[in-house]
N, C-alpha and C positions, 0 to 999 in steps of 0.2 A: 498216483497218489492216493493216500487213503482220506477220507471223508467222515467229516463228526458221526455220520453215522455208523461207523467201523468201529467207533468205540463205546458201543455197545450204550446201556441206560446210564444215564449221568447223574439222576438224581439223587442229591445229597454227597454225589463226588465231586471233590474239588480239581475244577478245571483250569491250570493255568495257561495263559494266551500271551500270544506277543502282540502287540498292534503296534501300528504304527500311526501315534500320535503328534508327530512333529509340525508342529504347526507354524506360519508364523505370527509375531507379536507385535505388536508396540506398544513398549511397556507391558501390560498384564492385560490387554483387550489383544484379542486374538482375531487376524483380520480374514482369514480363512480355514474355516472349520468344517474344508471338505474332508478330509483324510477322517475327522473325527465322526462326521456322518457315514463314512463310508465302512467303518466299523460297526456301526447298529445292525446290520442285518445276521452277523453272525454274534455277538453281543445276545440279541434277543431272544435269537434260538438257544441259546446256553441256558438263557433265564427261565424259556418257558417248560425246559426240559427239567429244572429244578438242580443244575447245579449252583455251586458256590464259585463265584467267579474272580480271579488272581489277575488283574492286568499287569502287564512288564511293558513299560515305553520308553522311551527316549525324547529328548529335547534339547536340540541346537550340540555343540560339542564342548560341553563343562570339563573335557581331557581328565578322566577318573577323580575328580575332585567336588565335594560337594558345594554349590554354588546356588544358591536363592534365584538367582539371575534366571537361572536354568530348570527352575522348578517345575511339576508338572501339576502344579495346582489351577491354574488356567484350564488346561485339559479336563481335569477330574469336574470343575465346577460346570465346561461348559456340557462334559457329558454327563452330568446328572440331569441338567433342563432335557437333554435329548431323551434318555431313555427312561425320565419321570420316576428315578431312583436315585436316593444316595450313593454318590460313589466314594467312600470312604479312602479318602489317599495317606498311607503310612509317611512320618515322618522320616524314613529311612528305606535302604533298599531290599537288605536281607537281615537285619540289625533287630532289636529287639520290639522296636516298633512297625515293622513288616509283621514279625512274629505272632504281637497282640493280635493285631488288625486282621490277620489271616485265619487265628484262630475263634475269633466272635464271629465267622460269616455262617449265617443260617441259607438256610437254600434258599437259591432263587438270588442271593445276594451278592454285589458288586464291590470289590476293593480293587486299590491301584497301588502298587510297590511306587516308590522315587522312583526317579532320572536313574535309569539302569546304568548310564553312563556316567553317574556318578562313584561307579566301582571302578577301579583301574584293570579289575581282570574280565569287564566287558567288552573291552576291544582288544585286548593284548595278545602278540604274535604268538607268546609262549603257549601251547598248548594246556599242561598242565595246570596253567595258573587260571584259563579261561576254564578249566575242565572242573577244578576246586568251586569257584565261583557257581559255574552249572548244575551241582551239588545241591549248592544250598538254595540254588532257586526252586530246585527238581522236589525240595523238602514240602514247599510250599503245594503240591499237588500230585495228583490222584494222576492225571492224563496233562498233555500238553497242546495246545490249537495254536498251530502258526498262522497266522492273519495279519500279520506286519509285511505287505508286498514289497513297501518301498524299502527295503533290509533284506529280504532273501536273496541280495546278492554278497552280502557281508558274512564272514565264517567269525560271526562274534557267540560269544556262549549264551546271550536268551534266544538266536537266533538261531544257532546250528548244533552248540553242544549238548544244550537240553534235550533236545529233540533225539537225541540217542540215549536218553536215561529216562524215559519217559512214555509209555504209550502214546503215542505221536497221530496227528492227522491233520489235513490243511483246513482253513475256514472258510465260508464262501465267498469272503472278498479274496483271497489267494487262488480258490477254486477260478470264481470267473477273470482273473488276470490271465491267468494259465491257458482258459480259454480264448481267448482274445487273442492271445499272443500267438498261440496255435495256428489259426489261423490267418495272422500274416505273414507265418514262416512257412505252413506246410503245403494250403494249397488256397492262396490268394487268388480271389476272382478279379479277373483283369477289363481294365486297364490298372497295375497296381503303381499307384502316387505315393513317393514317400515327401514329406516336404520338414526342411532341416534347417534350424534359426538356432540363436543363441550366439554367444561370443565369440567363442574359439572353435576353429576348426580342428585342434588336435584334439579335442574333447570328441570329437565326433570319426576321426580316422576309421576306427577298426569297425561303425557300425556301416561309415559309407561303402567300405571294401567289400562287406557282405551282401551290403542291397542291392550294389551294380550288378549283381549276379541273381539278382530274382524281381526288383523293380523296376518297373516300365520308364519308369522318369522321377530324376529326383529335381524336386526344386528347393533352389540354395534362397536362402537371406540371411539376417541379421549379420553380426561381426564379422562371421565367419566367410560370407561373401567378399569381404576385401582380400582375401589370400586367392580365391578365385581369380578374380578381376585381374589382380597382377600376376597370377600365372598364365594369365592370357597377354600380357605386356601391358597393362593399362596402369597410369597413375593411379593413386589409392586417396592422395593427400594426406591431410595427420589422422586419417582412420586405423582402427587396429589393424595391424596385419601381422601375421607370423612368417616373417622370413624364414623359417628354416624348414617350412611344411611346401614351401611354393613348389619343388619339384615333384615333392610327395601326389600334390593336386594336377600337375601336370601330368601325372601317371594316370590319374582316374579320369580326365577329361579325356586323354587319347583312349584308354581302357573302355570309356561309354561309347564313344564314336564307334572302336571299331566292334561293337557287340550289340550294334542299333540302338543302343538306349539314350533317351534323351537326358541331357545337364538343362534346367532351365535356369540361367541368371537375368538380374533385375536389368530392364533396360536403364531406368532411371534410379536416383539417388536423392533421398532429402537429406540434406548437409547443412552443417551450421559451424563457425568461428568458433566453437568452445562445447565441451562438454557441461552442458547445463540448461533445466525442464526451459526456459526462458530465453534460452537463444534465439535467436533470429532464423525459421528451417528456411532454405532455397533448393528448390528441383533443379537438378543437374543432369545433363546424360550421364550414365554410369562409366564411360570412358571417357569423362571430362569431369573428373571430381578437381576441384582448384586445390593447388598446392597448400592454400592456406584454410582449410575447409575439412572438418571429417564428418563422413556420413553416418545418419543416426538411426535411418529408417530406410525400408523401397519407397519408391514413386508411386505416384497415382496410375503410369502406364503401365508399371511393372505388376499391380495391385489388381489392376484388369486381367494380364494375362494369366499372373499366377488362380485367379480366381480360377478363369474360364478353366484350364488344366487340371485346377483340384476336383471342380464342381460335375467334369468328365469320368473319374475315377470311380471304379466301383469299389476298389477297397482304397482306403488313402489314409497313412499313418502319418500324425505332425506333431514334431518336438523344438520346441526352441523358439523364440519369439522372433519378430520380422525385423525390430527397431527394439528401441528403449520403450517398451508399452504403457511403463508405469506414469510417462510424462505425453499429455495430450498431443504436444506440435509433432510428436513421433510413433503416435501408435497406428496412425492410418493403416498399416502393412498388418500389423497382426491381426488388428480388428476386419479387413478384409478376409485375410485366411481364414479367420475363425467363422467368417457370414460363409464364406465357400465352402464347407468343412460342415454346415448346417445343410446343405443343398446335394448332399453326395444321394444317389439311390445307388445305397450299397452300405459299407461297415465303413463308418470315419471314425476314429481312433486319436484321441488327445493324449499324449504321451508323455502326462504329469509333469512335476517338476514347474517352473516358470512359467510353460505354458497353460498347464490346467490353473496357476495360479491368473493369470492374463487375461482369460477367458470368463472367469468370473468376475474379475474386475472390471472389465469391459459390458460386462452385463448380460453375458450369455447365461443361458439354465442351464445346467447340467442334461438336462435330457432331450437337448437340441442336438445331442452329439450321440453316435452310438455309444462310446467308452468313452469315459476320462479316467485315465492310469491314475493311481494313487504314487505311482514310483515311477520317477524318471529316470534313474542312474539302473535300477531293476530292467525297466524295460528296453533299454539301448545293449546291456551286457544279452539279454534274451536275444534280440536282433542279431547282436552280434555272431550269435552260437555258442558263446559262452556255459558254460555248466554253473549253476547257480549254488551255492552250496546250502542255501536255506531252502531251497526245493528240493534236490538231489538226498537231502536228509529224510525226506519225508515218503520217499519212494518205497513201494512193496518191495 
């Protein structure tokens, strides 16, 4: 991929940049600004180069319509604070306000277009419709920089189509993410441990299938673990279960055993009678979940075992909480996994999404880990071996 250096002297040039500022909000309050902070190195680099910066980003799923609920105003305000310079937010994406805002930029200034997903062409499956919107984006820039790693697996106008219309390069964040993922896929130091959690095993099927070939150990927690327990013949009570995936999971267990790979499942589970933050937790053996209970976290014995396996890894990738990490009664497993990752003598990678939010919510500093990815879905698709459109379009 080309880098910013390959774009030449940027002083006075308009740099159209795709960032990922899709941050979680509580009303207008940003609850985790990790993705905004991750965009700072590239933006500061461009400001120092004297570029006129035009940011494209999205927030939530407005489904092709302008909706104040999904305005980028909170992101623009927080970015202004972090950069120490006003980030001017246009009132639309490609309309009169956007045109006036971009036209008024001086060297080193920063502007932001409104949520690109306000435009129906942004996520359209129709290439002509996406292309028409990309043409309007391209009119705002002399060059394009792709720095929104969390969206590089999407074939969207602001990610893919605009890159073919302007001289384009990867930003510092995208470069850093790809370098880490290459370490995970090309020659990971052994033992290579992959920790997977989250709600559904169906979301992780392809990555499990690929990682069984390369990882030494797969550690399974979260809601997806109950399909694995069911595949072993155990009852799971009222726990989340994808019955249509049981046979597939049996195949993974057999494949791992045949290949000398280890799949580590929890020996105990924290259960409760209902899905509520204040539901009374009880610890039971993983093969003895009562019929009237549902599992909401891995138990203390499993936390100890998982931690020991993880801390011995030289390369560790983790995606997905071990339980309902936002509820204190059911956050112990996720906390234990996060702590173990901080003790890895090698490369530890938190694979974005809910995992990244969880470690920050639990009080861990970003620099306690080797790398915290800004893109959970993009990371997983890369590890599945898929071609990511937003990366392939940047290749030399």
